[in-house]
Structures are given as structure tokens and as C-alpha cells.
N, C-alpha and C positions, 0 to 999 in steps of 0.2 A: 747276658752273652747272647741269647738268641735274637733279641731286639737289635743289638749292635751288628750281627751278621746280616739281618734282613735290611737294616739301613745301608750297609755296604753293597748289598746286591742291588737295591733300589738305586743307589747312586750310579753304580757301574751301568745298569739298564738305561738310566737317564742319559749318561755320557754317550753310551752307543747310539741312542736314539737321536742325539743332537749330531752325532758323526753322519749317521745315515741321512738326515736332513740336509746337512751341508754339502754332502756328496751329490745328492739329487738337485739341489739349489744350483751348485757349480755347474753342473751338466746342462740344466736347463738354460742358464744365463749365457753360458759361452756359445750353445748351439745356434741361438738365433732363429730356429725353425722348429717346426714340430718334429718330435721324437716318438717313436713307438716305445710301447713297454718293453719289447724286446731289445731295442737300443739302449734304452736305460738300464736294464738289467745288465747287458754287457759292459756299459760304462761304470756302473755303481758297485757291481758284484753283489747287489741284493736280491733275495728271491723275489719273484713277482707278487707274492701275496703281500709280504712286508713293503715292497715298493708303492703298491697301490694304497696302501695305508699312509705312508708318507707322503706321497702326492696328494691325497685328500688333506692330510694336516697342513701341508705346505699352502695349498689352495686357501684354506681357512685363515691362515697366518696373514696371507698377503691381501685378503678381502678388503681391509681399511688402509690400503697402501697405494702408491703410485704405480705400482707394479701389480700384475695378475697372473695367475697360472690358468692358462685356458685348456681346457679338454675337449677335444673335437673327434670324435669316432675313435675313442681310445688312443689318440695322439696327443702329447702333451707339450706345451710350450709357455715360456715364461715371456711376457709381453708387457708394453706399457698400458696402464689402464685407459680406457676409451676416453674418460674425461681429460687425460693429459696428452693424447696424441698430438693435438696442436702444437704443443711445445716441442715435442720430438721432431716433429715435421719441420720446424723452423730450424732446428739444429741440423737436421739431415741435410737440408738443401744448401746449408752453408759450406764453407770451404774446409776441407780435411786438413789434417797436419801437413800432408805432402800433397803436392799438385799431382794430376794424374800422369804427367810426363814423369815426375820424380819417382812415383811408384813403379812405373814401367822400367825406368832405369835401374832401380833397386831390384825388381823382379828379374832382369836379365842378369844382373851381378849374381844373385842368389842361384839362378839356374845353372850358369855356365862356370862358376867359379871353380878354381882360379881362372879369372879372365884378364887379358891384357887390356889396358886402358884404350890402347890405339883400336882393338878390335870392338871394343864397347862403342867408342866414338863412330865408328863406321856403321853400326847397328843402330844407334840412337841419335847421331847428330852432334853438332858442336855443342848444343844446350847441355849435354851430358857432362861437360867440364864443370859447369856450375853445380850440377847435381853431385858429381863425385866429391867437389870441395865441401859442399854441404854435409854430405854424409860422413866424410873423414873428420870434419870439425866436430860432429855430434858422437864420433867414435862407432858409427854403425859398421863401418869397413875398415880394413886395414890396406895400406899401400906398401908395396915391397919394390924396388927398383929391379927392372928386368930389361937389361939392354937400354935402349933409348926411351923406353916406355915404363909404365908401372903395372904390376901385377895386382889385381884387386880381390879381395876376399871378405867375406861376412866376418865381423868381429865377434867375440864373445858377448860384448855389449849389445849387439843386433839381437841376439838370442834372447838376452835378458829383456831388452826393450820390447820385442815383440811377444814375449812368453812362448818361444818356440824351443823345441829340444833339439839341440845340436847333433846328438849322436843320432836321433831317430831321423833327422834330415838328411845325414850323411849315408845312413843305412838305406834309406829310401832311394837315394841318387844312385848307389852301387847296383840296384836292381834293375836300372835302365839299360 
């Protein structure tokens, strides 16, 4: 019986350890910059001692990988291993999913929503008609008739697509 209980405790500890690792990996992956231990503690809710142990374990885990965990003056970052930087640089200099002009149009919609299409065109120019058509066809924005123009808003699909929190975005906007 005692052996069974110990096995259950060990499995629970292992599952908790894997969860801690996944939290830290996710934070480092999405940050794209160096994070302090304090920032990581805030993001993961791990105590600093446990966090440091998890960071060292993750560093070991990625040692033979295309990724690496970099520690520089007690700041931590997930990055591409040096031997593969040239591949990433080729990708980074290529074209992104949206052109810069499309990104700017989408940013104006996100910032000013609900925004009338006529106002957006005045801000962004006639090319924005193509951007709006593209975003609507992708389901990233919604269009609702408003007099002779359209009212544009971000759709739920936008938040899913860009992994953003709709409620948090709206709360942040109310504080302006």
C-alpha cells in the first residue's frame, strides 16, 4: 500500500514538474527577448528557487536542439542555436504573411474600432480597400453597413488568429 502511495506522489510530482517546464518554455518562446527572473516569476507563478532549477533543466534539455536557452547576466531567453541562425535570417528577411501596409491598416482598425471604412480610407489611402477586402475574406474583420459606408471591427477570428485576448484588449482600450 505504501509503495502505491509513493508511486502516486512521484507521478503527481512529475506531472507538476512537466507543467512548470511547459510554463517557462511558453514564456521564453513568446517573449522573443531576454526576461529577468522577476518577470518569469510573475508570468509563471513559480518561486525563484524552483524557477532557476527549471531554467537549468530546460537549458540542458535544449542543448542538443535547434533552439537554446541563453542566460546572460541573470536574464533568460529562448533563441535559435548559433549553428542555425543563417536559416532563420533567410526566413526573417523574406516576406511576412501581411505586407507592412496591410499590417498598418489592420493596426488602425484594431486601434480605432469601430471605425468607418470612409475614415480608414482617409487615413490609409485607397489601397486600404484591397486590405479590407482581404481581411474580410480571411474573417479577420467584420463589416456592418453604416449609412453609405461600412463600420469595421475586429472579429473573434482575429483574436484566435493572433492569439490575443479579446477581453484584455477591450479593457486596455477603456483605460485610454
